[in-house]
C-alpha positions in Angstrom: -22.2 -21.2 -15.7 -19.1 -20.2 -17.7 -18.7 -17.0 -15.7 -18.9 -18.9 -12.4 -16.3 -21.4 -13.6 -14.0 -18.6 -14.8 -14.3 -16.7 -11.5 -13.7 -19.9 -9.5 -10.5 -20.6 -11.6 -9.3 -17.0 -10.8 -9.8 -17.6 -7.1 -7.9 -20.9 -7.2 -5.1 -19.1 -9.1 -5.1 -16.4 -6.4 -5.0 -19.0 -3.7 -2.0 -20.7 -5.4 -0.2 -17.3 -5.7 -0.7 -16.7 -2.0 0.7 -20.1 -1.2 3.7 -19.5 -3.6 4.4 -16.1 -2.0 4.4 -17.7 1.5 6.7 -20.6 0.5 9.3 -18.6 -1.4 9.3 -15.9 1.3 10.1 -18.5 3.9 13.0 -19.9 1.9 14.5 -16.6 0.5 13.1 -13.8 2.7 15.5 -11.1 1.5 15.9 -12.2 -2.1 12.2 -12.6 -2.6 11.5 -9.1 -1.3 14.2 -7.5 -3.4 13.0 -9.4 -6.6 9.4 -8.6 -6.0 9.9 -4.9 -5.3 12.3 -4.4 -8.3 10.5 -6.6 -10.9 6.9 -7.0 -10.0 6.6 -3.6 -8.2 7.1 -1.2 -11.2 4.8 -3.2 -13.4 2.2 -3.1 -10.7 2.5 0.7 -10.3 2.3 1.4 -14.0 -0.7 -0.9 -14.8 -2.6 0.2 -11.7 -2.2 3.9 -12.3 -3.5 3.4 -15.9 -6.5 1.5 -14.5 -7.2 4.0 -11.8 -7.0 6.8 -14.3 -9.6 5.1 -16.4 -11.8 4.9 -13.3 -11.2 8.6 -12.4 -9.5 7.2 -9.3 -13.0 6.3 -8.0 -13.7 9.9 -7.4 -16.4 12.4 -8.6 -15.0 13.8 -11.8 -14.8 17.3 -10.5 -12.4 16.2 -7.7 -9.9 14.2 -9.9 -7.6 17.1 -11.0 -7.3 18.5 -7.5 -6.7 15.0 -6.0 -4.0 14.1 -8.5 -2.3 17.5 -8.0 -2.2 16.9 -4.3 -1.0 13.3 -4.8 1.9 14.4 -7.0 2.9 17.3 -4.8 2.9 15.1 -1.7 4.9 12.3 -3.5 7.5 14.9 -4.5 7.7 16.3 -1.0 8.2 12.7 0.4 10.9 12.1 -2.2 12.8 15.1 -1.1 12.6 13.8 2.4 13.7 10.3 1.2 16.9 11.7 -0.2 17.5 13.5 3.1 17.1 17.1 1.9 14.8 17.6 4.9 16.3 14.9 7.2 13.5 12.4 6.8 14.5 10.3 9.8 14.5 13.0 12.4 11.7 12.6 15.1 9.8 15.8 14.4 9.9 15.3 10.6 8.7 11.7 11.0 5.7 13.0 13.0 5.0 15.7 10.3 5.1 13.1 7.5 2.8 10.8 9.5 0.3 13.7 9.9 0.4 14.4 6.2 -0.3 10.8 5.2 -3.1 10.4 7.7 -4.6 13.7 6.6 -4.3 12.8 3.0 -6.1 9.5 3.6 -8.9 11.4 5.4 -9.1 13.9 2.5 -9.4 10.9 0.1 -12.2 9.5 2.2 -13.9 12.9 2.0 -13.5 13.1 -1.8 -15.3 9.9 -2.5 -18.6 11.2 -1.2 -20.5 13.1 -3.9 -22.7 14.8 -1.3 -20.7 16.8 1.2 -23.1 17.0 4.1 -22.5 19.0 7.3 -22.1 15.8 9.2 -19.4 14.5 6.8 -17.5 17.8 7.0 -17.7 17.7 10.8 -16.4 14.1 11.0 -13.6 14.8 8.6 -12.5 18.0 10.5 -12.8 16.1 13.8 -10.5 13.3 12.5 -8.0 15.8 11.2 -7.9 17.5 14.6 -7.4 14.2 16.2 -4.4 13.5 14.0 -2.9 16.8 15.0 -3.7 16.2 18.7 -1.7 13.0 18.5 1.3 15.1 17.7 1.3 16.4 21.2 0.2 13.4 23.1 1.3 10.3 21.2 3.7 11.3 18.4 5.0 7.7 18.2 1.6 6.6 16.8 1.8 9.3 14.0 5.3 8.1 13.1 4.0 4.5 13.0 1.4 5.5 10.5 3.9 7.6 8.5 6.1 4.6 8.1 3.5 2.0 7.6 0.7 3.5 5.6 2.8 3.5 2.3 4.4 0.2 3.2 2.9 -2.6 5.3 -0.6 -1.1 5.6 -0.7 -0.5 1.9 0.5 -4.0 0.8 -1.1 -6.1 3.6 -3.9 -4.3 5.4 -5.4 -2.6 2.3 -5.1 -5.8 0.3 -6.9 -7.8 3.0 -9.7 -5.2 3.2 -10.0 -5.1 -0.5 -10.4 -8.9 -0.6 -12.9 -8.9 2.3 -14.9 -6.2 0.4 -14.9 -8.4 -2.7 -16.0 -11.5 -0.7 -18.9 -9.6 1.0 -20.1 -8.4 -2.4 -19.7 -11.8 -4.1 -19.2 -14.6 -1.5 -17.0 -17.5 -2.7 -15.5 -20.3 -0.5 -12.1 -20.2 -2.2 -11.9 -16.5 -1.7 -12.8 -16.9 1.9 -10.1 -19.5 2.3 -7.6 -17.1 0.8 -8.7 -14.3 3.2 -8.3 -16.7 6.2 -4.8 -17.8 5.1 -3.8 -14.2 4.4 -4.9 -13.1 7.9 -3.4 -16.2 9.5 0.0 -16.2 7.8 1.6 -13.6 10.2 0.7 -15.8 13.1 2.0 -18.9 11.4 5.3 -17.1 10.7 5.5 -15.9 14.3 4.7 -19.2 16.1 6.0 -21.8 13.7 9.8 -22.4 13.1 9.6 -21.3 9.5 12.9 -19.5 9.8 14.5 -22.9 9.7 13.8 -23.1 6.0 15.4 -19.7 5.3 18.5 -19.7 3.1 20.5 -16.6 4.0 22.4 -15.0 1.2 24.6 -12.3 2.6 24.6 -10.2 -0.6 20.8 -9.9 -0.6 20.7 -9.1 3.1 23.5 -6.4 2.6 21.5 -4.8 -0.2 18.3 -4.9 1.9 20.1 -3.3 4.8 21.1 -0.3 2.6 17.5 0.4 1.7 15.0 2.3 3.9 13.1 -1.0 4.4 15.5 -2.0 7.1 13.7 0.6 9.3 10.4 -1.2 8.6 11.9 -4.5 9.7 13.2 -2.8 12.9 9.9 -1.2 13.8 8.0 -4.5 13.2 10.5 -6.3 15.5 10.0 -3.5 18.1 6.2 -4.0 17.8 6.4 -7.6 18.7 7.6 -6.6 22.2 10.3 -9.2 22.1 14.1 -8.7 22.3 15.6 -8.3 18.9 17.2 -11.6 17.8 18.4 -12.9 14.5 15.5 -15.4 14.4 13.0 -12.6 15.0 14.6 -10.4 12.3 14.3 -13.3 9.8 10.7 -14.0 10.8 9.7 -10.3 10.3 11.5 -10.3 7.0 9.6 -13.4 5.9 6.4 -11.5 6.6 7.6 -8.4 4.8 8.6 -10.5 1.7 5.3 -12.3 1.8 3.2 -9.2 2.1 4.8 -7.4 -0.8 5.0 -10.5 -3.1 1.4 -11.5 -2.5 0.2 -7.9 -2.9 1.7 -7.8 -6.4 0.7 -11.4 -7.4 -2.9 -10.7 -6.2 -3.0 -7.8 -8.6 -1.8 -9.9 -11.6 -3.8 -13.1 -10.7 -7.1 -11.1 -10.7 -6.6 -9.4 -14.0 -9.9 -10.7 -15.4 -11.8 -9.8 -12.2 -10.5 -6.3 -11.8 -10.3 -5.7 -15.5 -7.2 -3.6 -15.4 -5.8 -5.1 -18.6 -8.6 -3.6 -20.6 -7.4 -0.1 -19.7 -4.2 -0.6 -21.6 -4.3 0.5 -25.2 -1.6 -0.7 -27.5 0.4 2.5 -27.3 0.2 2.6 -23.6 1.2 -1.1 -23.4 4.4 -0.3 -25.3 5.0 2.7 -23.0 4.4 0.6 -19.8 6.7 -2.2 -21.1 9.4 0.3 -21.9 9.4 2.0 -18.5 9.2 -1.4 -16.8 12.2 -2.7 -18.6 14.2 0.4 -17.9 13.3 0.3 -14.2 14.5 -3.3 -14.0 17.7 -2.3 -15.7 18.2 0.5 -13.1 17.7 -1.9 -10.2 20.2 -4.3 -11.8 22.8 -1.6 -12.2 22.4 -0.3 -8.7 19.5 -1.3 -6.4 19.6 1.9 -4.3 19.6 4.1 -7.5 16.6 2.2 -8.8 14.8 2.6 -5.5 15.5 6.4 -5.4 14.5 7.1 -9.0 11.3 5.1 -8.8 10.3 6.5 -5.4 7.9 9.1 -6.8 6.2 6.6 -9.1 5.8 4.2 -6.2 4.4 6.8 -3.8 2.0 8.3 -6.4 0.5 4.8 -6.9 0.1 4.5 -3.1 -1.6 7.8 -2.8 -3.7 7.4 -5.9 -5.1 4.2 -4.4 -6.4 5.9 -1.3 -9.9 6.6 -2.6 -10.3 2.9 -3.6 -9.0 1.9 -0.1 -11.5 4.2 1.5 -14.3 2.8 -0.6 -13.2 -0.8 0.4 -13.4 0.2 4.1 -16.8 1.8 3.6 -18.1 -1.3 1.7 -16.9 -3.6 4.5 -18.4 -1.4 7.2 -21.8 -1.1 5.3 -22.0 -4.8 4.6 -21.2 -5.8 8.2 -23.2 -3.2 10.1 -26.1 -2.2 7.9 -27.9 -5.5 8.3 
């Protein structure tokens, strides 16, 4: 009885966090994103990486070292692109990065299977060839994945799949309501005049426009199929702020369910707290500098989560289609 009550309280807290993220994002879309990314983001990266390490990144132990080597190498490569050493925003390079990220996700999916059957190898190779084929026929799709896998897909799609996976394993009405609201929020933002509540602070918007996330906003506006207007830009930014803020709050509100706090030993807690405080200081001194210096940490946490994301997709698929 006590465990059920505790679990229900966590789900109510999570629902409250979702509502809070939606409200503050509607009022301060640019400020909310900048605050969440600079303050909540680094603490999320640090604590999740410690938790994933304790879990062997949800991989067979023999695959862990190779997987993390590839994760760090890819994160460093993307960092070099981010600082424009390899001209990240050129069309051909954008396609190449998209292929790398798609391929790495497929490799992560392959790693989570302890038995490497011929069928699994064939499917993996087939999907990899499909990614490469898109380079010649639909390169825009690959660029889409290259931009959105480490951003919107990570914070919104993977979060939704993780929640659905949890619900299918342990059904709860409050959790179901959270999932419905999470999936419905983009439509509410798009169709309701929520931008009327937005308070535009020029300094926050100026800082945002200097970050690479402006490109995410522009692509999401493009995907709506509508002419770019100030209202549409604000609506898209509300969604971006909501997706990121809730992604972080969901992680912290479900501490007892996920159990990540137990992976932090006292010495590691001090280290995490120190790095977190220093990272916030960097963002306060200069937001772009903080963004650049923490890029590798952010990207490693995205890549290190891929096996867990793959498992969530597999769980949802099995629960829905194995009956």
